[in-house]
N, C-alpha and C positions, 0 to 999 in steps of 0.2 A: 351326458350329467356332467353337470358344471364341479368344478371340486371347488368353487366357493359358495354354494348357496348354502341357508341359514344356518341350516340342519347339522350339514358335514362341517364346516365351522365350527359351529356350539358343541357337536360332538365331539372333536377333533383338541377345543380348548382346554374339556377336563386333564387331557394328557398333558398340556401346559400348568394345569392348575397344578396337579400332585406330585408332576414331577420333579415341582422345587422341592417336596419332601425330598422324593429320592436322594437328590444333589446335595443341597443345604442340609439337610438334617440327616439324612444315612447314610452318604457316602462321605463326608468331609468334617462338618462342624462337629456332631456329637460323639463319636469316636475319638476325636483330638480332645475336645472338652469333657469329657467322660472319663480319659485318662488325667485329664492336667487339673482338674477342677472338679468337678465331683467326687471323682474318687480321692481327690487329695491327700496324702501321705499314704496311700496302699502301693504294697506291692506291683510292678507295671504287670508281671504274670496275673498276678491275681484280676487286674482289672479285666484285660484279654480274657478271661475265664468267663469271669462275668457277664463281658460283652457277649462271645459267642453264645452261652447261654440263651440270652437273652433273647435273642438273633432267633436261635433256631428255635426256641419255646411258640414265640409271635406266629414265627410259620406254620408249625404245627398244629396250633390253634386253628388258623386261617384253613390249611390242606385237607385237614379232618372233617369242617364244615362247608365245604365247597360246594359238594355234589348234593347236601339237602337246603342248603342255603337256593344252589342254582335251581332248584326243583321246587321252591313254597314261590322264589318270584316266577318260573315261568306258569307253574297253576292259577296265580295269584294276579298277573299283570302287576309283578310290585318292584319290576329292575329299577327304574326311577328312586321309588320310596327307600327301597333297601340302600342304593346306592348312596344317595341322601342321609343314611343314619349312619352308614358308613363312615362318606367325609366332614361329617360333626366329630363323628369319632376322634378320628384323628386329628380335625382342624383345633380342637378345644384340649386338646392332651399336647400336640404339639405346643401351642400356643401359653400350653400351662407347665413348661419347662423351661417360662421368663422366671418364675416366680421360684424354683429351685436353688434354693443355698449353695454354697463351697461345700464339699465334703458327705453329700447329701446322698448318696449312691441309690442308695433303693427306691426314695420317691423318683428320681431321674428316672432309671430302667424303668422303672412301672409306666409311667408317663410316656414314656417311649418307646415299648412293647404295647403300647394300648394303639398306639398312634398308627406303630407302625402294622398291625391286624386291620384297622381302618384303610390307612392304603393299599395293603392288598385287599383286603374285602369289598372294599368298592372296587377295583379290577375288574375282578369275575363282574359284575352286575355291565361296567365300563366295554368290555367287551364284547359281555353275551346283545349292548345294545348296538353293535356295530350290524346286526343283520339287518335288522329296519332302518338301518339310515342310508344305504350303501347297497345297492343292486348288485347281483353276483358277477356279474363282468368287471364290478367298480369296488370290489372290495379290496385288491391287492391296493389298487393305489391308495382309497378312502385310509384303509391301514399303515402305508407308509405316514401319509400326509401327518398321521398323527403324532409317528415314532419322531417325523421331520422337527415338527412342533414343538413335542417335550423336550426334543435336547435341545431345543434351541433358548426355547422360553425357561426349562431348568439352567441351563448356563447366565443368561440373562441374570437372572435371580443372583444366583451365585457370586457372578462378578461384582454386582452391587454389593452386597455379603462380603466379600472378600475385600473391595475395598475400603467397607465402614469396620471391620475388624483392622483390616495395617492403618488407618487412620483416624481412630474413634474422632480425635479434638477435630477434627475437620464434621462432625455430625455433632457435636457439641456432647458427647458422651465418655465417661469418665476411665477407662481403659478396654483395651482387648477382651476384656472378661463380659463386662457390660456388653457387648459390641454383638456377642458372637449370642448372647442372650435376646437380645434385641433384632437380632437376624430368625433366631425361633420362633420369637412373633410376628415378624415380618411375613417369612411362609407359612406361618398361616392364615392370616389375611389373604396372601396370593392365594393361598387355597381354597379361602371361601369366596374371593369375587370373582373365579374363575371357574368356581361347580355351575354358577346361578345360570351363566346361559344355557348348558345342557339340561339344568330341570325345566327352563321355560321355552324352550325354542323345540327341544328333541321328544318327538310323539313316542308313543310304545302301543304295540297292540295288545288288546284286552285278552288278557289269558282266562283259562277256563279258571274260575272262583273254586274254592275248596279250603275246606278249615287245614287248622295248621298240619294238625298228627295223620291229616289224609294226606297231605303234599308232603310229609317227612318219609309218610309209608312208600310214596312212589317216589321218591330221591333214592332209598337204599335198596328197592328191586329196580329202578334203572341202573344203577352200578353191581348189581350182584349182575343183571341182563351183557353188561358190558364188558366184565371182567367175564363170561361166558365166552362172548363173541370173540375176543381176542384171542383163542385157544385155534378159533380157526384158520385167525388170519397174522401168522407168524411174524412174517414179515411185521407189519403194526407194531407188533409185543415187543419186538428185537428192539424197534426205532427206540420204543418209549421209554425200555430199558436202557437202553446207549444214552438218550436225552436225560434221563433222568440225573447221569452222574455227570456229563459232561458240565450240563446246562447250571449245575448247583455248584461246581468250582467254576466257571463265570461268575455267578449271583454272589460269591464266597471271595471271590479277587476286591468284585466291586465294596462289598459291606466291609472287606476289612484291611483297607490300603490304606488308610488312612495312621489306622489303629499300628498298623506295621510301623511306618515312618516315625508315628512319636515315641517307640520303641528305641529306634534308630537314633530316638536326636535329632530328627530332621524339625527344622521351623514350621509349624505351619503354614505361613504365609506362601513357601515353595509347595506345600502339599497342596493346598486349595490354585495352586496355580497350577499344575501339575493337573490334577483332576480336572480342570475349566480345557487346556489342551485336550484329554482326550473326548471330550463333550462333544469341544468341537470341529476336532479333527473324526469323529464320528459319523458325523452327518454326510460331508460327501465320501466320507469310507464306506459307509454301508452301502449306498447307492451304487458303487463301482464295484463293490466285492458279490451284489447281486447279479450286477449284469456279466460280471466272468462267471458265475456261477450257472447263469442261460446256459455260457459255451461249455464251459468240462464238467457240468453237473453239478448241483449241490449237496451230493454225499464226500463228492470230493472238497467241493471249497470248504463246509465244514470241519473237514479232515485237517485240512490246512491251515482253520484257524483253530484248532483242538491243538497242534503242536506247535503255532506260535504263541496260546497260552504256557503247554510245559516250559518253552525257552524264556520265556517270560521269568514265568514263579524260579525258575532255579537260579538263572541270573539274579532276579530282587533279591534272594535267599545270601548273595553276596557282592550284594551293593555299598557302598560305602562313602557316596555322595548324593549328593542334590543332581547336577547332571545326567545320574543315570538314571536318577526316580523319575527326572521328566521324558530320558530316553523311553524309560518303560509305560508311560502315562499314553506316549505316541504309539506305539507298537497296540497296544491295546485298546486304543483309537481305532486304530486299522483295521481289528477286527472283531471286536464286539457286538455292532450291529448288525455285520454278517452272517456272522453263525445265531443271530437270534433270529432273524430276517429268514434266513435258507433254512432254518428250523423247519421254522411253520410252512416254506413252499412244498419241501419232501414231506412232509407228513400227508400234505394235502393229496400227494398225486397216488400215496399206497395205501390212503382207505377208499373203503367203497360209498359211494356217493349219496347210498339210499341211511348210512350209518353218520353222516359226515356231524351232526349238530351232537350224537349220545358221544362218539368218537373224541371231540374237540372238547367237550367239558371232560373228560377223564386226561388228556392233556393239559389242560389249562391244570385239574388239580396237582398234575404231578408238575405242574412247573411252580405252582403254589408250595409245592417241598422242595422247591428248588430254596438254597443258603439252610438246610438245616444238617444235612449230612456236615459241611464244611465248615462254619462254625460250631459244631459241636467235635470234631476233629479237630480244629485248633486249639478249642477250651482242652482240652484231654491232652493234648500233648503240651498245650504252654503249662498246664499245673506238676507236670514231671521234668520241666525243664526249664531251665532258667535262660538260654537263648532264646531269643523272637526268630529267630531262621529253623528252627526246626517244624513250628508251627505253622510254617509259611509252605515246607519242604514236602508238607503230611499232603498238601492239596492236590500236589503230582498225581497222587492216585486216582483220583472221582475221572481226572482226564485221560489217565491210562486207561484206565476202567472203561472209563463212556468210549474212548476213540477203538480201542479194542472190540467192545459187541457193534460200532457203528459198523468193524468191517464186513461185520456175518449179515447186515444186510443188502439185498440185493434190490435196489428200486427193483429194473422188471420185472422178478419176482413179485414185486410187493403192488406193483401193476396189476399185470395178470391177475393175481387172487384179488383185487377190488370190480376185476371188472366180472369176474366168475362170479364174486357173492352177489351184483347187482344182477347181472342174467339170468 
């Protein structure tokens, strides 16, 4: 199968579409702009706390609804419809940030939170459509194509938006604040435009038609059954527990990095450049990380990635220069994509093939809970400390717990349990 047939490319383009939100809004401009514009006049610690709580709440809402939404989509053949609904939710609220006035932190947080729900909710159905887009032997390659397109596209739009913010007069804009608001609008238009190919060219197998309440009951029953099955698959349960903690740390670093840099007094342009470095280093680094993982083992390389993150966070708590921020961005880029991709491949090896769909549903649900513990932890610590460094240091606990639990995961035992279960 060609990687460049119309269905595959159209599916991958949605990663390019919503990655613009992940980079321009989620990781870069909103955290900076929220503190300096939407929260103008507020204490920086209060701003960090507000942003942390809002990010956590949005993630909790999506994670709690994920099994139910997935069940409704599966039973009714409604993946594309629900993806379109969540994409519209994200696009409209992202664009709405253009109209929020300086100091209006509450409307900004509401729009940001709802847009984040649209982003995360849409990804549930985007991931689910992969099964119909690629045959089993090509799933990993097509999935990697989506990641690569997303990294490249998100980075490209971020570069344009950064240019616009650094030189607003070139684009006929009043100032940098005006440029950031326009960047929110451009991101919404980009998201909408690159969603269209998926909706037009990606087919979805028809599902069994059920009422909303019947589908909802099926979703709850499926979740209960999956929990019961995990008691028989100890290595799968241990891995999921480890994954929940360390991937939460990974996502928290992504979401809160620019807020932390802003509190240290770093220039917005320097932070944007650092995030661009992370984005573009991440593309080849993820591929190399995966190749090394094939040789020495996915679990071992995930452990290396966790160790790097611990060093990065500890080092980050004591940086005082833009150059060090750039160096940290490079190190994060080297391991970010690798940790994500190898986590998925390790999970594939230790789950029974007969329960793959259900267990991946649970895996994705836990993934949606990522960036809940970290932002909440930072928010609480920020409330009781004046220094921006202690909230960052608190994130190390997530990596330590996740890493320690991961050491208890025996890949060979997990593979054997999976074979015995299928036998």
